[in-house]
N, C-alpha and C positions, 0 to 999 in steps of 0.2 A: 979620517972618518971611518968608522967601523963598517964592516961588510953589511951588517944588518941595516944600518942607517942608509947606506948606499942603495940597497935593495928597496927599502921603504921609499926613499926619494924617487927612485925610478918608477915605482908603482904610482906614486902621487902624480908624477909628470905624465905618465900614460893616461891616468884618469882625466887629468885636465885636458890633454890633447884630444881624448875621445869626446869629452864634453864640448870642446871647441868645434870639433868636426861635426858632431850632431847638430849643434846650433847653426853652423854654416850651411849644412844641408837643408835644415828646416827653413832658414831664411831664403835660400836659393829656390827651393820648391815652392814656398809660399809666395815669393815674388813672381815666379813664372805663372803660378795659378792665378794670382791677382791680375796680371796683365791680360790673360786670356779670358777671365771670367769677371772682369771688373763690374760690368753692368748688373750681373746677378748678385754679386756681393753688395753693391750699392743698394739693391732692392731689399736686402736683409738687414740693412743698417738700422735696426730697431733699438729701442731703449735698452733692452737686455744686452745686445752686442756692445753698445756704448759703455754700459756699466762694467761688464766683465772684461771688455777690451781695455779699459783704463786700469783695472787691477792687474791684468796680464802685463800691460806695458810697464806698470810700476815695478812688478816683481822681476821681470827680465832686465829692466834698466838697473835696478838695485844690484842684481847678481852680476851683471856685466861690469859694474864699477867696483864691486866689493871683492870679487874673486880675481886672482891674478891671471888674467888671460888677455887676448888682444881683440876680442870682438867689440865693436863700438855700438853703443846704444842707438846711434843714428839710424842703424838698419831697422831696429824695432820701431823707431819713430816713423820712418818712411813707410813701413808696412801698415802701421796704424792709420796713417794718413790715407794710404791707398784703400784701406777697408772702409773709409768714410767716417772715421771717428773725428769728432770735432777738433780741428787743428789747434786753435789756441789752448784748449784744455789738454790736448795730447802733449803739446810742448811744455805746458805748465807741469803736468804729471812727470814728464821725463826729467825736467830740471830738478824737481823736488827729490825724486828717487835717486838721480845721479848725485846730487849734493849729499844726501844721507849716506849712500853707499860709499862715495869717495871719502867723506870725512871719517866714517867708521874705519875703513881700511887704512887710511892715513894714520889715525890714532893708534891702531894696533901695531902698525909698522914702527911708529914713533916710540912706543913703549917697549916693544919686544925685540926690535932690531932685526938683524939679518937672520937670526936663528929661526924666526917664524917663516921667512920667505925662501930660505935656502932649499927646502925640499921641492919647491915648485919650479925651480929653474936649473938648467944645466949651468955649470960654472962659467962656461964661455959666454952664454947669453947674459948672465948677470953681470959679468965683467964688461960686456958691451954696453949695457944700460948705464952702469956706473961710469964708464968712459965718456958716454954722451953727457952725463950729468956733470962730470968734472970739467968738460970743455965748455959746455953751454949753460949749465945750471938752470936758472929760471926760464931762459928762452926755450930750453928743451921741454920743460913742463908746459909752457904756453903752446908750443907747436903740437905736442902730444895731446893736449886737451882740446884743441880746436880743429885738427885735421881728421875728418871722418874716414880714415883709412886704418889698416892694421898697424898703427904706430903705437908703441907701448906706453899708453897712459895708464900707469900702474901705481895708484896712490899708496899702496902698502910699501912699495919700494921707495917712493919719495919720503914717506915717513921714516923708514929705516935709515935713509940717508940724512936724517935729522934736519930736513928743511924746516925753516921757521913756520909755525902754524899760520901766521898772518900772511906770509909769502905764498903759502899753498892756496889759501883762499883767493888772494889777489891774482896769482899767476895760473892757478889750476881751476878752481871751482867757478869763479866769475866768467873767465873766457869760455869755459865749457858750456855754461848756461847760454852765453851769447851765440856760441856755435850751434846749439840746439834750436835757437830762434831762427838762425839762418837756414838750418836744415828744414825747419817747418815751412819757411817761405819758399825755398828752392823746391822742396818736395811737392808743394801744392802746384806750382807752375809746371814742374817736370812731369808729374802724373797727368796733368791736363793734356800736355803735348804728346806724351807717349800713348795715352789712351786713344787719341785721335788717329794714330797710326793703325790701331787694331780694330776700331769700331767700323 
């Protein structure tokens, strides 16, 4: 790889890491604020907040799935639930945005291969993801799609690995949607119990 390409890759990785860090900080600060000011936020849960909240949830979820990074949209969904946004609609919006973002990223990876994703990953990290894929294949996609932790569910990589489109839908997108439904249910009861500790 040429030195200019290496420098460009490093800049891209730094930008992605900075984006990840800012999002993590935002989620942590918003989560802490939500816990300590839940009653005030619930009082402001007007139609405007519902409307703009859904659009924000859609955009964040789409970006989290489309861009090659490790932030899970589950965190955005939990924040939306905590802000008093209608839970079934929030889950629905998350599923739609996730499916669109995942599918577009997968198709880009499928058609352009590793040359499109190489700048986003250090070689060791990419080798690790490919290693998991070679050992576990579809099960790796299933686990990455359903566990709301920093597990690398990176559709563009799965596309670059030439996973069959039907398999990606069955092992990635559908379980991901089921995971969001579970997050919505758990989030509802979890927030109810956590808020009781602070009220």
